[in-house]
C-alpha positions in Angstrom: -10.8 -23.6 3.6 -7.6 -24.9 1.9 -4.1 -24.3 3.4 -3.3 -22.0 0.4 -6.4 -19.9 1.0 -5.6 -19.7 4.8 -2.1 -18.6 4.0 -3.4 -16.0 1.6 -5.9 -14.7 4.1 -3.4 -14.5 7.0 -0.2 -13.5 5.2 -1.4 -11.1 2.5 -4.8 -9.5 3.3 -3.4 -7.6 6.3 -1.3 -5.4 4.0 -4.2 -3.8 2.2 -3.7 -0.4 3.9 0.0 -0.4 3.2 -0.6 -1.4 -0.4 -3.2 1.3 -0.9 -0.9 3.9 0.7 1.9 3.0 -1.7 -0.5 3.1 -4.7 -1.8 6.5 -3.6 1.7 7.8 -3.3 2.4 6.8 -6.9 -0.9 7.4 -8.6 -2.4 10.2 -6.5 -5.9 8.9 -7.2 -8.0 6.8 -4.8 -10.0 5.0 -7.5 -6.9 4.0 -9.4 -5.1 3.1 -6.2 -7.9 0.7 -5.2 -7.9 -0.8 -8.7 -4.1 -1.4 -8.5 -4.4 -3.1 -5.1 -7.3 -5.2 -6.4 -5.2 -6.2 -9.5 -2.4 -7.3 -7.2 -4.7 -9.3 -4.9 -6.1 -11.0 -8.0 -2.6 -11.9 -9.2 -1.7 -13.1 -5.7 -4.8 -15.3 -5.6 -4.0 -16.8 -8.9 -0.5 -17.7 -7.5 -1.8 -18.8 -4.1 -0.3 -22.3 -4.5 3.2 -20.9 -4.7 3.0 -18.2 -2.0 4.9 -20.4 0.6 8.0 -19.6 -1.4 7.8 -15.9 -0.5 10.1 -15.0 2.5 8.8 -11.5 3.1 5.1 -11.1 2.1 5.0 -7.4 2.9 8.0 -6.5 0.7 6.6 -8.8 -2.0 3.2 -7.1 -2.2 4.6 -3.6 -1.9 6.9 -4.3 -4.8 4.0 -5.8 -6.8 1.9 -2.7 -6.1 4.7 -0.4 -7.2 5.2 -2.2 -10.4 1.5 -2.2 -11.2 1.2 1.5 -10.4 4.2 2.4 -12.5 2.7 0.5 -15.4 -0.6 2.2 -14.9 1.0 5.7 -14.7 2.7 5.1 -18.0 -0.5 4.5 -19.8 -1.6 7.4 -22.0 -5.0 9.2 -22.0 -6.3 8.0 -18.7 -8.8 10.0 -16.7 -8.4 10.7 -13.0 -11.0 11.6 -10.4 -9.8 13.7 -7.5 -11.7 14.4 -4.4 -11.0 17.8 -2.9 -12.6 19.0 0.3 -15.7 20.9 -0.5 -15.4 20.6 -4.2 -16.8 17.1 -4.7 -15.6 14.9 -7.5 -14.1 16.3 -10.7 -12.5 14.7 -13.7 -9.0 15.8 -14.5 -7.4 15.0 -17.8 -4.5 17.4 -17.2 -1.1 16.0 -16.4 -0.3 19.4 -14.7 -2.8 18.6 -12.0 -1.4 15.2 -11.5 2.1 16.7 -11.2 0.7 19.2 -8.7 -0.6 16.4 -6.5 2.8 14.6 -6.7 4.6 17.9 -5.8 2.4 18.3 -2.7 3.3 14.7 -1.7 7.0 15.5 -2.1 6.6 18.7 0.0 4.9 16.7 2.8 7.7 14.1 2.7 10.3 16.9 3.0 8.4 18.2 6.0 8.3 14.7 7.5 12.1 14.5 7.2 12.4 17.5 9.5 10.4 16.0 12.3 12.1 14.6 15.4 13.0 11.0 14.9 10.2 9.4 17.0 7.5 11.6 15.3 9.0 10.9 11.9 9.0 7.1 12.5 5.4 7.1 13.8 3.9 9.3 11.1 5.8 7.4 8.3 4.6 4.0 9.7 1.0 5.2 10.1 0.3 7.6 7.2 2.8 6.4 4.6 3.2 2.7 5.2 -0.3 2.1 6.5 0.4 0.5 9.9 -2.3 0.9 12.6 -1.5 2.2 16.1 -1.3 -1.3 17.6 1.2 -2.4 15.0 3.3 0.7 15.6 3.1 0.0 19.3 4.3 -3.5 18.8 7.1 -2.7 16.4 8.5 0.4 18.2 7.9 -0.6 21.8 6.1 2.7 22.5 2.9 2.8 24.4 -0.4 3.1 22.6 -1.0 6.6 24.1 2.5 7.7 23.1 2.0 6.6 19.5 -1.3 8.6 19.4 0.4 11.7 20.9 3.4 11.5 18.6 1.1 11.1 15.6 -1.0 14.0 16.6 2.1 16.3 17.1 3.6 15.2 13.8 0.4 16.0 11.9 0.0 19.3 13.6 3.6 20.2 12.7 3.1 19.1 9.1 -0.1 21.2 8.8 1.7 24.3 10.2 4.7 24.0 7.9 2.8 23.0 4.7 2.7 26.1 2.4 -0.7 27.5 1.8 -1.2 27.8 -2.0 
């Protein structure tokens, strides 16, 4: 494998979860989020010979995903598929439903802001930015068990404070 391919594999593939989380936050649709991430990876692969110029790969790919998602969300007449618990897949062509999904995401982020600092940090890193528990442990210096406990408490708090529609 070439050095460019190795760099691509080691420096860019680990951010797939964070990229997907960012895309979901913008698009509110899993299929479109996956497509956006795939588009970014395709673009990165085409530029693999110049990737050594990038100082912060994580910031670079998240910015690329944001831009791709914003360009997708500006396209007219697109269909979205939402998966709701117990309902299966349904096609939505109504912007009002897309707005409702975004409103729910905003409400969750408002609730996250009210969490104690350590819970807020852990839940944001895990559920919003896509870090796994080991990465959070490494970055924060918390033990693996503490990360799990803080994540569990934060999620329980969010569920209890999320308005039932």
